[in-house]
Biopython code that builds the backbone (N, CA, C, O; Angstrom):
import numpy as np
from Bio.PDB.StructureBuilder import StructureBuilder

atoms = [
    (1, "MET", "N", (54.530, 82.835, 55.382)),
    (1, "MET", "CA", (55.068, 81.940, 56.371)),
    (1, "MET", "C", (56.282, 82.557, 57.061)),
    (1, "MET", "O", (56.399, 82.557, 58.286)),
    (2, "GLU", "N", (57.157, 83.068, 56.247)),
    (2, "GLU", "CA", (58.381, 83.607, 56.795)),
    (2, "GLU", "C", (58.109, 84.814, 57.681)),
    (2, "GLU", "O", (58.786, 84.980, 58.695)),
    (3, "SER", "N", (57.163, 85.646, 57.345)),
    (3, "SER", "CA", (56.856, 86.829, 58.146)),
    (3, "SER", "C", (56.223, 86.422, 59.477)),
    (3, "SER", "O", (56.485, 87.052, 60.502)),
    (4, "LYS", "N", (55.388, 85.370, 59.472)),
    (4, "LYS", "CA", (54.803, 84.897, 60.731)),
    (4, "LYS", "C", (55.899, 84.366, 61.654)),
    (4, "LYS", "O", (55.906, 84.623, 62.858)),
    (5, "GLU", "N", (56.807, 83.631, 61.059)),
    (5, "GLU", "CA", (57.899, 83.057, 61.860)),
    (5, "GLU", "C", (58.808, 84.170, 62.391)),
    (5, "GLU", "O", (59.274, 84.119, 63.530)),
    (6, "ARG", "N", (59.046, 85.163, 61.556)),
    (6, "ARG", "CA", (59.861, 86.303, 61.952)),
    (6, "ARG", "C", (59.177, 87.080, 63.075)),
    (6, "ARG", "O", (59.827, 87.491, 64.036)),
    (7, "ASN", "N", (57.875, 87.277, 62.953)),
    (7, "ASN", "CA", (57.119, 87.979, 63.998)),
    (7, "ASN", "C", (57.142, 87.193, 65.313)),
    (7, "ASN", "O", (57.297, 87.774, 66.387)),
    (8, "ARG", "N", (56.989, 85.884, 65.220)),
    (8, "ARG", "CA", (57.002, 85.035, 66.396)),
    (8, "ARG", "C", (58.385, 85.085, 67.070)),
    (8, "ARG", "O", (58.487, 85.167, 68.294)),
    (9, "THR", "N", (59.427, 85.034, 66.260)),
    (9, "THR", "CA", (60.785, 85.101, 66.791)),
    (9, "THR", "C", (61.026, 86.456, 67.443)),
    (9, "THR", "O", (61.607, 86.547, 68.525)),
    (10, "LYS", "N", (60.565, 87.511, 66.763)),
    (10, "LYS", "CA", (60.727, 88.858, 67.299)),
    (10, "LYS", "C", (59.972, 89.016, 68.603)),
    (10, "LYS", "O", (60.491, 89.597, 69.556)),
    (11, "SER", "N", (58.765, 88.511, 68.654)),
    (11, "SER", "CA", (57.977, 88.639, 69.883)),
    (11, "SER", "C", (58.598, 87.834, 71.027)),
    (11, "SER", "O", (58.591, 88.276, 72.176)),
    (12, "SER", "N", (59.129, 86.665, 70.713)),
    (12, "SER", "CA", (59.772, 85.879, 71.779)),
    (12, "SER", "C", (61.060, 86.560, 72.243)),
    (12, "SER", "O", (61.373, 86.531, 73.433)),
    (13, "ILE", "N", (61.805, 87.168, 71.328)),
    (13, "ILE", "CA", (63.010, 87.920, 71.713)),
    (13, "ILE", "C", (62.621, 89.122, 72.562)),
    (13, "ILE", "O", (63.264, 89.403, 73.574)),
    (14, "ASP", "N", (61.572, 89.833, 72.156)),
    (14, "ASP", "CA", (61.102, 90.985, 72.939)),
    (14, "ASP", "C", (60.662, 90.556, 74.338)),
    (14, "ASP", "O", (60.941, 91.243, 75.321)),
    (15, "GLU", "N", (59.980, 89.428, 74.421)),
    (15, "GLU", "CA", (59.530, 88.915, 75.714)),
    (15, "GLU", "C", (60.729, 88.551, 76.598)),
    (15, "GLU", "O", (60.766, 88.888, 77.782)),
    (16, "LEU", "N", (61.698, 87.866, 76.009)),
    (16, "LEU", "CA", (62.895, 87.495, 76.768)),
    (16, "LEU", "C", (63.693, 88.724, 77.211)),
    (16, "LEU", "O", (64.235, 88.759, 78.315)),
    (17, "GLN", "N", (63.756, 89.718, 76.344)),
    (17, "GLN", "CA", (64.475, 90.947, 76.690)),
    (17, "GLN", "C", (63.757, 91.694, 77.807)),
    (17, "GLN", "O", (64.406, 92.244, 78.697)),
    (18, "ALA", "N", (62.438, 91.721, 77.772)),
    (18, "ALA", "CA", (61.665, 92.375, 78.840)),
    (18, "ALA", "C", (61.886, 91.644, 80.165)),
    (18, "ALA", "O", (62.053, 92.282, 81.204)),
    (19, "ARG", "N", (61.888, 90.308, 80.132)),
    (19, "ARG", "CA", (62.133, 89.540, 81.355)),
    (19, "ARG", "C", (63.549, 89.792, 81.876)),
    (19, "ARG", "O", (63.757, 89.914, 83.083)),
    (20, "GLY", "N", (64.518, 89.869, 80.965)),
    (20, "GLY", "CA", (65.907, 90.158, 81.352)),
    (20, "GLY", "C", (66.033, 91.537, 81.981)),
    (20, "GLY", "O", (66.744, 91.713, 82.970)),
    (21, "ASP", "N", (65.335, 92.523, 81.399)),
    (21, "ASP", "CA", (65.347, 93.870, 81.968)),
    (21, "ASP", "C", (64.734, 93.872, 83.367)),
    (21, "ASP", "O", (65.244, 94.520, 84.281)),
    (22, "LEU", "N", (63.638, 93.142, 83.518)),
    (22, "LEU", "CA", (62.982, 93.058, 84.826)),
    (22, "LEU", "C", (63.918, 92.420, 85.851)),
    (22, "LEU", "O", (64.058, 92.931, 86.962)),
    (23, "PHE", "N", (64.550, 91.319, 85.492)),
    (23, "PHE", "CA", (65.482, 90.660, 86.413)),
    (23, "PHE", "C", (66.663, 91.558, 86.754)),
    (23, "PHE", "O", (67.125, 91.575, 87.894)),
    (24, "THR", "N", (67.155, 92.309, 85.760)),
    (24, "THR", "CA", (68.269, 93.223, 86.000)),
    (24, "THR", "C", (67.859, 94.315, 86.979)),
    (24, "THR", "O", (68.614, 94.633, 87.898)),
    (25, "ARG", "N", (66.669, 94.898, 86.795)),
    (25, "ARG", "CA", (66.171, 95.920, 87.731)),
    (25, "ARG", "C", (66.018, 95.346, 89.130)),
    (25, "ARG", "O", (66.384, 95.987, 90.115)),
    (26, "GLN", "N", (65.475, 94.134, 89.213)),
    (26, "GLN", "CA", (65.305, 93.502, 90.520)),
    (26, "GLN", "C", (66.660, 93.236, 91.175)),
    (26, "GLN", "O", (66.811, 93.414, 92.384)),
    (27, "LEU", "N", (67.638, 92.813, 90.385)),
    (27, "LEU", "CA", (68.975, 92.554, 90.911)),
    (27, "LEU", "C", (69.602, 93.832, 91.452)),
    (27, "LEU", "O", (70.197, 93.824, 92.530)),
    (28, "ILE", "N", (69.473, 94.925, 90.715)),
    (28, "ILE", "CA", (70.014, 96.212, 91.163)),
    (28, "ILE", "C", (69.324, 96.654, 92.444)),
    (28, "ILE", "O", (69.983, 97.115, 93.376)),
    (29, "ASN", "N", (68.003, 96.520, 92.501)),
    (29, "ASN", "CA", (67.257, 96.904, 93.708)),
    (29, "ASN", "C", (67.674, 96.056, 94.904)),
    (29, "ASN", "O", (67.811, 96.571, 96.013)),
    (30, "GLU", "N", (67.872, 94.774, 94.686)),
    (30, "GLU", "CA", (68.277, 93.885, 95.784)),
    (30, "GLU", "C", (69.692, 94.208, 96.267)),
    (30, "GLU", "O", (69.966, 94.146, 97.466)),
    (31, "LYS", "N", (70.591, 94.553, 95.339)),
    (31, "LYS", "CA", (71.942, 94.930, 95.746)),
    (31, "LYS", "C", (71.915, 96.201, 96.583)),
    (31, "LYS", "O", (72.637, 96.308, 97.574)),
    (32, "GLN", "N", (71.075, 97.178, 96.186)),
    (32, "GLN", "CA", (70.947, 98.399, 96.961)),
    (32, "GLN", "C", (70.367, 98.100, 98.349)),
    (32, "GLN", "O", (70.829, 98.637, 99.355)),
    (33, "ARG", "N", (69.366, 97.252, 98.384)),
    (33, "ARG", "CA", (68.737, 96.890, 99.642)),
    (33, "ARG", "C", (69.727, 96.158, 100.547)),
    (33, "ARG", "O", (69.768, 96.404, 101.753)),
    (34, "MET", "N", (70.521, 95.261, 99.968)),
    (34, "MET", "CA", (71.526, 94.540, 100.750)),
    (34, "MET", "C", (72.569, 95.509, 101.318)),
    (34, "MET", "O", (73.015, 95.351, 102.455)),
    (35, "GLY", "N", (72.951, 96.500, 100.528)),
    (35, "GLY", "CA", (73.900, 97.504, 101.013)),
    (35, "GLY", "C", (73.332, 98.286, 102.184)),
    (35, "GLY", "O", (74.021, 98.513, 103.179)),
    (36, "GLN", "N", (72.064, 98.702, 102.066)),
    (36, "GLN", "CA", (71.414, 99.431, 103.154)),
    (36, "GLN", "C", (71.282, 98.565, 104.397)),
    (36, "GLN", "O", (71.521, 99.029, 105.512)),
    (37, "LEU", "N", (70.904, 97.313, 104.204)),
    (37, "LEU", "CA", (70.763, 96.411, 105.350)),
    (37, "LEU", "C", (72.109, 96.150, 106.012)),
    (37, "LEU", "O", (72.182, 96.046, 107.236)),
    (38, "GLN", "N", (73.175, 96.044, 105.226)),
    (38, "GLN", "CA", (74.503, 95.821, 105.797)),
    (38, "GLN", "C", (74.943, 97.019, 106.630)),
    (38, "GLN", "O", (75.528, 96.854, 107.701)),
    (39, "VAL", "N", (74.658, 98.234, 106.135)),
    (39, "VAL", "CA", (74.997, 99.440, 106.892)),
    (39, "VAL", "C", (74.227, 99.465, 108.209)),
    (39, "VAL", "O", (74.798, 99.763, 109.258)),
    (40, "LYS", "N", (72.935, 99.153, 108.157)),
    (40, "LYS", "CA", (72.138, 99.123, 109.376)),
    (40, "LYS", "C", (72.623, 98.041, 110.333)),
    (40, "LYS", "O", (72.670, 98.259, 111.543)),
    (41, "LEU", "N", (72.984, 96.875, 109.798)),
    (41, "LEU", "CA", (73.488, 95.781, 110.632)),
    (41, "LEU", "C", (74.795, 96.170, 111.311)),
    (41, "LEU", "O", (74.984, 95.897, 112.496)),
    (42, "ASP", "N", (75.696, 96.804, 110.572)),
    (42, "ASP", "CA", (76.957, 97.253, 111.166)),
    (42, "ASP", "C", (76.703, 98.275, 112.268)),
    (42, "ASP", "O", (77.345, 98.237, 113.318)),
    (43, "ASP", "N", (75.762, 99.191, 112.027)),
    (43, "ASP", "CA", (75.416, 100.207, 113.025)),
    (43, "ASP", "C", (74.863, 99.551, 114.293)),
    (43, "ASP", "O", (75.256, 99.907, 115.404)),
    (44, "VAL", "N", (73.961, 98.604, 114.122)),
    (44, "VAL", "CA", (73.380, 97.914, 115.273)),
    (44, "VAL", "C", (74.439, 97.109, 116.012)),
    (44, "VAL", "O", (74.448, 97.093, 117.242)),
    (45, "ASN", "N", (75.333, 96.440, 115.285)),
    (45, "ASN", "CA", (76.408, 95.679, 115.928)),
    (45, "ASN", "C", (77.332, 96.590, 116.730)),
    (45, "ASN", "O", (77.781, 96.216, 117.813)),
    (46, "ASP", "N", (77.622, 97.793, 116.203)),
    (46, "ASP", "CA", (78.443, 98.750, 116.944)),
    (46, "ASP", "C", (77.739, 99.194, 118.225)),
    (46, "ASP", "O", (78.362, 99.297, 119.281)),
    (47, "LYS", "N", (76.437, 99.454, 118.122)),
    (47, "LYS", "CA", (75.682, 99.856, 119.307)),
    (47, "LYS", "C", (75.647, 98.740, 120.350)),
    (47, "LYS", "O", (75.778, 98.995, 121.547)),
    (48, "ILE", "N", (75.471, 97.508, 119.888)),
    (48, "ILE", "CA", (75.446, 96.361, 120.810)),
    (48, "ILE", "C", (76.799, 96.216, 121.502)),
    (48, "ILE", "O", (76.860, 95.987, 122.710)),
    (49, "ALA", "N", (77.880, 96.349, 120.741)),
    (49, "ALA", "CA", (79.225, 96.229, 121.331)),
    (49, "ALA", "C", (79.463, 97.326, 122.362)),
    (49, "ALA", "O", (80.024, 97.068, 123.427)),
    (50, "ALA", "N", (79.035, 98.554, 122.047)),
    (50, "ALA", "CA", (79.200, 99.655, 123.001)),
    (50, "ALA", "C", (78.379, 99.412, 124.259)),
    (50, "ALA", "O", (78.852, 99.669, 125.366)),
    (51, "LEU", "N", (77.163, 98.923, 124.102)),
    (51, "LEU", "CA", (76.310, 98.642, 125.251)),
    (51, "LEU", "C", (76.894, 97.531, 126.107)),
    (51, "LEU", "O", (76.855, 97.612, 127.335)),
    (52, "ARG", "N", (77.434, 96.498, 125.479)),
    (52, "ARG", "CA", (78.055, 95.403, 126.233)),
    (52, "ARG", "C", (79.259, 95.901, 127.028)),
    (52, "ARG", "O", (79.431, 95.546, 128.194)),
    (53, "ASP", "N", (80.098, 96.732, 126.386)),
    (53, "ASP", "CA", (81.251, 97.283, 127.100)),
    (53, "ASP", "C", (80.809, 98.141, 128.273)),
    (53, "ASP", "O", (81.383, 98.070, 129.360)),
    (54, "SER", "N", (79.793, 98.944, 128.048)),
    (54, "SER", "CA", (79.265, 99.789, 129.114)),
    (54, "SER", "C", (78.729, 98.949, 130.266)),
    (54, "SER", "O", (79.007, 99.236, 131.430)),
    (55, "ASN", "N", (77.967, 97.921, 129.943)),
    (55, "ASN", "CA", (77.420, 97.042, 130.985)),
    (55, "ASN", "C", (78.533, 96.315, 131.733)),
    (55, "ASN", "O", (78.458, 96.130, 132.948)),
    (56, "LYS", "N", (79.567, 95.906, 130.999)),
    (56, "LYS", "CA", (80.686, 95.209, 131.635)),
    (56, "LYS", "C", (81.397, 96.135, 132.621)),
    (56, "LYS", "O", (81.716, 95.731, 133.740)),
    (57, "ARG", "N", (81.644, 97.388, 132.199)),
    (57, "ARG", "CA", (82.297, 98.351, 133.088)),
    (57, "ARG", "C", (81.445, 98.630, 134.322)),
    (57, "ARG", "O", (81.954, 98.696, 135.440)),
    (58, "LYS", "N", (80.140, 98.793, 134.103)),
    (58, "LYS", "CA", (79.247, 99.063, 135.236)),
    (58, "LYS", "C", (79.212, 97.886, 136.202)),
    (58, "LYS", "O", (79.214, 98.075, 137.418)),
    (59, "ALA", "N", (79.182, 96.671, 135.660)),
    (59, "ALA", "CA", (79.144, 95.483, 136.519)),
    (59, "ALA", "C", (80.433, 95.365, 137.323)),
    (59, "ALA", "O", (80.393, 95.035, 138.508)),
    (60, "MET", "N", (81.573, 95.629, 136.694)),
    (60, "MET", "CA", (82.837, 95.539, 137.417)),
    (60, "MET", "C", (82.921, 96.608, 138.498)),
    (60, "MET", "O", (83.395, 96.336, 139.600)),
    (61, "CYS", "N", (82.469, 97.816, 138.196)),
    (61, "CYS", "CA", (82.466, 98.872, 139.211)),
    (61, "CYS", "C", (81.554, 98.498, 140.376)),
    (61, "CYS", "O", (81.892, 98.712, 141.540)),
    (62, "LEU", "N", (80.410, 97.944, 140.046)),
    (62, "LEU", "CA", (79.469, 97.551, 141.085)),
    (62, "LEU", "C", (80.044, 96.428, 141.946)),
    (62, "LEU", "O", (79.926, 96.464, 143.171)),
    (63, "LEU", "N", (80.655, 95.445, 141.320)),
    (63, "LEU", "CA", (81.262, 94.355, 142.082)),
    (63, "LEU", "C", (82.444, 94.853, 142.912)),
    (63, "LEU", "O", (82.634, 94.419, 144.048)),
    (64, "ASN", "N", (83.236, 95.760, 142.346)),
    (64, "ASN", "CA", (84.356, 96.317, 143.106)),
    (64, "ASN", "C", (83.865, 97.140, 144.294)),
    (64, "ASN", "O", (84.524, 97.202, 145.332)),
    (65, "LYS", "N", (82.737, 97.750, 144.137)),
    (65, "LYS", "CA", (82.202, 98.603, 145.192)),
    (65, "LYS", "C", (81.797, 97.786, 146.418)),
    (65, "LYS", "O", (81.939, 98.246, 147.551)),
    (66, "TYR", "N", (81.304, 96.598, 146.191)),
    (66, "TYR", "CA", (80.756, 95.821, 147.290)),
    (66, "TYR", "C", (81.611, 94.624, 147.692)),
    (66, "TYR", "O", (81.111, 93.707, 148.345)),
    (67, "THR", "N", (82.878, 94.613, 147.320)),
    (67, "THR", "CA", (83.737, 93.531, 147.803)),
    (67, "THR", "C", (84.073, 93.818, 149.263)),
    (67, "THR", "O", (84.220, 94.975, 149.658)),
    (68, "THR", "N", (84.193, 92.775, 150.047)),
    (68, "THR", "CA", (84.356, 92.961, 151.484)),
    (68, "THR", "C", (85.743, 92.603, 151.984)),
    (68, "THR", "O", (86.000, 92.726, 153.182)),
    (69, "THR", "N", (86.640, 92.170, 151.128)),
    (69, "THR", "CA", (87.963, 91.781, 151.584)),
    (69, "THR", "C", (88.783, 93.016, 151.962)),
    (69, "THR", "O", (88.739, 94.017, 151.246)),
    (70, "PRO", "N", (89.519, 92.971, 153.054)),
    (70, "PRO", "CA", (90.322, 94.129, 153.452)),
    (70, "PRO", "C", (91.643, 94.221, 152.682)),
    (70, "PRO", "O", (92.280, 95.274, 152.672)),
    (71, "ASN", "N", (92.060, 93.123, 152.035)),
    (71, "ASN", "CA", (93.329, 93.092, 151.316)),
    (71, "ASN", "C", (93.158, 93.744, 149.948)),
    (71, "ASN", "O", (92.365, 93.289, 149.124)),
    (72, "ASP", "N", (93.914, 94.820, 149.720)),
    (72, "ASP", "CA", (93.780, 95.547, 148.446)),
    (72, "ASP", "C", (94.168, 94.708, 147.236)),
    (72, "ASP", "O", (93.664, 94.934, 146.136)),
    (73, "ALA", "N", (95.053, 93.750, 147.428)),
    (73, "ALA", "CA", (95.489, 92.920, 146.305)),
    (73, "ALA", "C", (94.340, 92.091, 145.758)),
    (73, "ALA", "O", (94.332, 91.739, 144.578)),
    (74, "TYR", "N", (93.374, 91.777, 146.604)),
    (74, "TYR", "CA", (92.229, 90.972, 146.170)),
    (74, "TYR", "C", (90.960, 91.802, 146.079)),
    (74, "TYR", "O", (89.859, 91.255, 146.017)),
    (75, "HIS", "N", (91.108, 93.092, 146.071)),
    (75, "HIS", "CA", (89.944, 93.983, 146.118)),
    (75, "HIS", "C", (89.374, 94.291, 144.738)),
    (75, "HIS", "O", (88.344, 94.957, 144.637)),
    (76, "ARG", "N", (90.011, 93.827, 143.689)),
    (76, "ARG", "CA", (89.554, 94.148, 142.335)),
    (76, "ARG", "C", (88.988, 92.919, 141.659)),
    (76, "ARG", "O", (89.594, 91.847, 141.681)),
    (77, "VAL", "N", (87.818, 93.082, 141.057)),
    (77, "VAL", "CA", (87.140, 91.972, 140.399)),
    (77, "VAL", "C", (87.774, 91.638, 139.057)),
    (77, "VAL", "O", (87.739, 90.487, 138.623)),
    (78, "ASP", "N", (88.350, 92.628, 138.402)),
    (78, "ASP", "CA", (88.885, 92.394, 137.066)),
    (78, "ASP", "C", (90.219, 91.656, 137.082)),
    (78, "ASP", "O", (90.794, 91.419, 136.019)),
    (79, "GLY", "N", (90.727, 91.286, 138.258)),
    (79, "GLY", "CA", (91.922, 90.475, 138.355)),
    (79, "GLY", "C", (93.210, 91.258, 138.423)),
    (79, "GLY", "O", (94.285, 90.662, 138.491)),
    (80, "VAL", "N", (93.138, 92.575, 138.407)),
    (80, "VAL", "CA", (94.343, 93.387, 138.485)),
    (80, "VAL", "C", (94.818, 93.406, 139.935)),
    (80, "VAL", "O", (94.044, 93.668, 140.856)),
    (81, "ASN", "N", (96.091, 93.127, 140.114)),
    (81, "ASN", "CA", (96.678, 93.135, 141.446)),
    (81, "ASN", "C", (97.624, 94.335, 141.524)),
    (81, "ASN", "O", (98.758, 94.252, 141.052)),
    (82, "PRO", "N", (97.177, 95.443, 142.109)),
    (82, "PRO", "CA", (97.998, 96.657, 142.116)),
    (82, "PRO", "C", (99.330, 96.475, 142.837)),
    (82, "PRO", "O", (100.338, 97.048, 142.424)),
    (83, "THR", "N", (99.346, 95.686, 143.905)),
    (83, "THR", "CA", (100.582, 95.467, 144.648)),
    (83, "THR", "C", (101.607, 94.752, 143.787)),
    (83, "THR", "O", (102.775, 95.140, 143.753)),
    (84, "MET", "N", (101.177, 93.713, 143.093)),
    (84, "MET", "CA", (102.086, 92.962, 142.238)),
    (84, "MET", "C", (102.575, 93.829, 141.083)),
    (84, "MET", "O", (103.747, 93.760, 140.711)),
    (85, "LEU", "N", (101.690, 94.646, 140.511)),
    (85, "LEU", "CA", (102.103, 95.535, 139.427)),
    (85, "LEU", "C", (103.166, 96.510, 139.910)),
    (85, "LEU", "O", (104.148, 96.753, 139.209)),
    (86, "ALA", "N", (102.981, 97.070, 141.098)),
    (86, "ALA", "CA", (103.953, 98.018, 141.648)),
    (86, "ALA", "C", (105.294, 97.333, 141.886)),
    (86, "ALA", "O", (106.341, 97.896, 141.566)),
    (87, "GLU", "N", (105.272, 96.128, 142.443)),
    (87, "GLU", "CA", (106.517, 95.396, 142.687)),
    (87, "GLU", "C", (107.238, 95.079, 141.388)),
    (87, "GLU", "O", (108.456, 95.235, 141.301)),
    (88, "ASN", "N", (106.504, 94.638, 140.382)),
    (88, "ASN", "CA", (107.115, 94.327, 139.088)),
    (88, "ASN", "C", (107.727, 95.565, 138.453)),
    (88, "ASN", "O", (108.827, 95.502, 137.904)),
    (89, "ASN", "N", (107.023, 96.692, 138.521)),
    (89, "ASN", "CA", (107.548, 97.938, 137.957)),
    (89, "ASN", "C", (108.807, 98.377, 138.705)),
    (89, "ASN", "O", (109.766, 98.845, 138.091)),
    (90, "GLN", "N", (108.800, 98.226, 140.012)),
    (90, "GLN", "CA", (109.962, 98.604, 140.811)),
    (90, "GLN", "C", (111.163, 97.716, 140.458)),
    (90, "GLN", "O", (112.288, 98.207, 140.358)),
    (91, "LYS", "N", (110.930, 96.421, 140.271)),
    (91, "LYS", "CA", (112.011, 95.509, 139.878)),
    (91, "LYS", "C", (112.586, 95.889, 138.520)),
    (91, "LYS", "O", (113.798, 95.829, 138.317)),
    (92, "LYS", "N", (111.709, 96.283, 137.579)),
    (92, "LYS", "CA", (112.180, 96.695, 136.256)),
    (92, "LYS", "C", (113.041, 97.941, 136.342)),
    (92, "LYS", "O", (114.072, 98.041, 135.678)),
    (93, "ILE", "N", (112.616, 98.888, 137.161)),
    (93, "ILE", "CA", (113.367, 100.141, 137.307)),
    (93, "ILE", "C", (114.739, 99.862, 137.925)),
    (93, "ILE", "O", (115.752, 100.383, 137.459)),
    (94, "VAL", "N", (114.763, 99.046, 138.964)),
    (94, "VAL", "CA", (116.021, 98.709, 139.611)),
    (94, "VAL", "C", (116.949, 97.990, 138.637)),
    (94, "VAL", "O", (118.150, 98.261, 138.616)),
    (95, "LYS", "N", (116.414, 97.087, 137.841)),
    (95, "LYS", "CA", (117.219, 96.355, 136.867)),
    (95, "LYS", "C", (117.823, 97.302, 135.832)),
    (95, "LYS", "O", (118.990, 97.162, 135.468)),
    (96, "LYS", "N", (117.028, 98.270, 135.354)),
    (96, "LYS", "CA", (117.519, 99.229, 134.362)),
    (96, "LYS", "C", (118.627, 100.086, 134.960)),
    (96, "LYS", "O", (119.641, 100.342, 134.311)),
    (97, "ILE", "N", (118.432, 100.524, 136.190)),
    (97, "ILE", "CA", (119.449, 101.373, 136.827)),
    (97, "ILE", "C", (120.754, 100.596, 137.016)),
    (97, "ILE", "O", (121.840, 101.132, 136.799)),
    (98, "ARG", "N", (120.635, 99.324, 137.424)),
    (98, "ARG", "CA", (121.841, 98.501, 137.601)),
    (98, "ARG", "C", (122.569, 98.295, 136.273)),
    (98, "ARG", "O", (123.798, 98.328, 136.219)),
    (99, "GLU", "N", (121.796, 98.081, 135.196)),
    (99, "GLU", "CA", (122.420, 97.909, 133.878)),
    (99, "GLU", "C", (123.113, 99.171, 133.425)),
    (99, "GLU", "O", (124.181, 99.107, 132.816)),
    (100, "GLN", "N", (122.520, 100.325, 133.714)),
    (100, "GLN", "CA", (123.113, 101.589, 133.283)),
    (100, "GLN", "C", (124.386, 101.930, 134.076)),
    (100, "GLN", "O", (125.346, 102.479, 133.536)),
    (101, "THR", "N", (124.363, 101.585, 135.377)),
    (101, "THR", "CA", (125.538, 101.907, 136.184)),
    (101, "THR", "C", (126.641, 100.885, 136.039)),
    (101, "THR", "O", (127.790, 101.143, 136.398)),
    (102, "GLY", "N", (126.300, 99.740, 135.522)),
    (102, "GLY", "CA", (127.314, 98.753, 135.205)),
    (102, "GLY", "C", (127.574, 97.858, 136.332)),
    (102, "GLY", "O", (128.411, 96.960, 136.227)),
]
sb = StructureBuilder()
sb.init_structure("model")
sb.init_model(0)
sb.init_chain("A")
sb.init_seg("    ")
for serial, (resi, resn, name, xyz) in enumerate(atoms, 1):
    if name == "N":
        sb.init_residue(resn, " ", resi, " ")
    sb.init_atom(name, np.array(xyz, "f"), 0.0, 1.0, " ", f" {name:<3s}", serial, name[0])
structure = sb.get_structure()
């Protein structure tokens, strides 16, 4: 009786250990697969971001090329006003010179 019970216990332990080993192998394989997929996802996201930036630059250049306003201050689609930037820079320079000369 005792040997049958011992054999049954041993076989159930062996079965459970085999299932645990299988689950452990599957877990390791899934972690490796997740790592590979994450690397590929990051690579694709970088490519998408680069393509979007490229398309944005091309669209702005194209829109700037075909604007019809004669006023240079309104000639840029990206909102940069070169005249205002120049005036602001000139004011800063004048202010610094006045501060230095006292």
